[in-house]
N, C-alpha and C positions, 0 to 999 in steps of 0.2 A: 430576345436578341440580346448579342454580346456588344459591348461598346469596344471601339477602337480606340486606345486610349493615346495614341499618337496623335490624331487627329480628333479625338472629341465628337465622332461620329458612328453612328449605328453601321455594324459590319452586316452583310447582307451573306447569308450560305449561299455557297455555290451548288443550286439546285442540280446541275448536273452531278458534282460529286454526290451530293445526297443520295440521287439517283441510283448511280454504280454502286454505291456501298450498300444499298436496302437491296438491290437485286444480288451484291457478292453474298449477304445475309441469305435470301432466300435460297439463293442457290447454295450454300454451305449446308443449309439444312436438309436441303434436297439428297446433296451428295452424300451426307451424312446420313439419312434415312437409307440410302441405298446402300450404302456399305454396309452397314446393319444386317439389313435384309440378304445381303451377299453371304455375309456372316454367318446366318441364323440357318439358311439353306444349306452350307457347309456343315454346319453342325448335327443338322435333322436329318441330310440324307449324303452320308460321305460317298458314295459312287457318282453323286449327279455331276462332279467336277471330275473330270479327267484331264490330266496332262498327256500332251503327247509325247513323242520323243523327239521332237526337233529341238527340243528347249535344252540348253543346258544345264538347268537349274529345276529342283522339284523339292518340294517342301509337304509336311503335313498337311492333309486338309483341315482337319479341326484345329489344329494350333492357328491356321490361318484363319480360318472363322471366328477364334475368340479375338486375334488381331484384327480384323474387320469391324466386328462388333464393338471392340472397344474405340477404335479410330471414329467410328461412326456414330457413336453416343456422346463423343467428345466434339466432335465437329456440331452435329446437331444443337448442343448445348452452347455452344460458342456463336452458333448462326442466330440463335435467339437473344443471345447477350448483345450482338452485333444490331440486331435490330433494336434494341433498347437503349442503344447510344453508348456500351459500355466501351472505355478506353482500350484496356485491356484485352478486349474482344479482338482487336485490326491484330494484336501482336499475337495472340495466341490462334487467329483464324490462318495466318501466314504460314505458321509453324504446323500446324494439325494438317492444314492443305499439301504442304510439302512431304509430312508423314505420308499421308494419304498419297500423293503421287509413287512415292517409293514403294509403298504397299501394294498397288494396284500395277505396277510395272512388274512387281515380281509375281503377280497373280495372273499375268498374262498368260502362263503357259494351260492356266486352266478355263479360264472364260475371255477371251481377247477381244471381243466386241464390248462388253460391260467394262470389263477395265479401262477402255480407251475412253470410252465415254465419259468416265469419272474422272480420268488422269483429265479430260478437256474442261470439266467442271472446275476443276481444284486449278489449274491454269488461269481459268478466268477471275476465280476467286483471289490467288496470289496477286494478279495484277490490278485488280480492282482496290486490292486493300494497299497496294504499297504504291501505285501510282495516285491515287485520289484520297488517300489516307488524312492528308494535312489538310487538305481543302476543306474537311467539316469541321476542324477543328471548333468553329463561332457557332455552331448549331446548339 
């Protein structure tokens, strides 16, 4: 346990914050794996994802497959580092979750329900890491 220098007492970690950060790490790993799976499907079967004409933007599915694989692998690795207590993982977790939100927003024409689920996961991760990141500095 860390010691509070100003009072000379032991500081107790905020168990709620530890639980939320742990949940964020698990969700980040899950979202990363799901992103990577989404990318592998885009690479393996180009015709699996078909964009409707209702959307203003369309992109090459193969390129987006690689983007999702890259974001997914970084997110999963960051989630593992977050569970191990790495400080840098909180910062990288917010950044990679933000990139994942953008990528999945642009992916909406191809697989809307899946993209919305991943966006919800990423928003939770961003909230957890920004709202409770400082609470666990004594852990």
